[in-house]
C-alpha positions, 0 to 999 in steps of 0.5 A: 743297274747294270751290275744289279743285271749281272748279280741276277742273271749269276744267282739265275746260273747258279741255282741252274747248275747246283740244282739237283738233276735226278730226283729218286722217288719209291714207288709209293711217290714219296721223295727219297733224294739223298735221304736215308733210310732204314728198313727192318724184316722180322721175320727173315726173310732171303730176298728184299726189294725196294722199287723207286723212280729217277726222275730227269729234273733238268730241260736237256736228256742226261745220261743216267750213272751209278756208283754203290758203295757197301758202308758196312755188311753182315755175314752173308749179307747182300746188295744188287742193282737193277737199272732201266732192263737190266740186271747185276750181280751182286760184285757189281760197283759200278753201272757199266758204261755201257748201260747206262740209259738216257732220261728224256727230260722230265721222264724217269727210269726204274731202279731196284735196289735189290737185298739176298741173306742166305749163306752158301747153302742158301739157309735164310740168315739174319743180318743188316747191310749198309748201302749208299748209292751215287746217282749221276749223269755223264754231262753233270759228274760232279751234281750226285743225288744220293741214297742210302739204305740200311737193311736189317733182316730179321731184326726187330722195328718199323718199316719204313713203307707201308705194310707189304704182302710178299709174294713169290713167284717160281720158276724165276726166270720163267720160260713158258707157265709162271706158278705166283703165291701170294698172301691176301690181307685178312678178310678180303677175297676179291683181288687182282694180278697186275703184269706190267712192262718194267716202264709201268704199261699194264700187260695183262690183269686176272683176278685171282682166285678165291679162298686159293693162295697160288695162281698160274699164268701161261706168259709164253706170249712175253717177249724176253724181258724183265717185267714187274707184277703187283697184287692188288686188293681192295683198290690198293696194291698190297705188293710189287716184284720182279718176274724174268722172262725167258 
């Protein structure tokens, strides 16, 4: 009997130690922990950002670490990332130790996988880049959750995510007034613009003018930082992107 209890204790301890400490969930709720994703865009665009939540699945608070590895890349294809409220240049391959956020048990932080495709003269280019992201904690450095993204720009294919209606905002960063440019699904005229904190708290909701594709919003009352904005139409969020306020 004693041997049975010892064996059960060993199995439970092994399961706790080997459990995935972080799960990687896309903004639509799909779990992509240890997944390989292929994303296609046609026609070519100059910038793409995919948003994920990094969820602490343990009973303890963990400090998030991140390594980025470029597996392959065509000319002028770059990958950068944002974690929590900080964004980093494409040259940064690991989240700086001083910037690693503490994630409370059961809570999450935002991760943005950003891809750029412009040449030295800021002309949009086509190509492919494949990137490996490795997420770990300082407390359990050997427990690694991975996400591999291959971004194909200007190539024929099927996006694994739902169709998105590209939006843009200028200037970005914003000092006072932000100009939002958007495209709604055909036949839909009622839509809203939602501005949120980086943790997803709704700060403002604005009805978009009918039969227009642009709106100007004064954001001078917002503190300096990184925000999210989304376009909502027909009861669905059809586009989400980043907004930086100075």
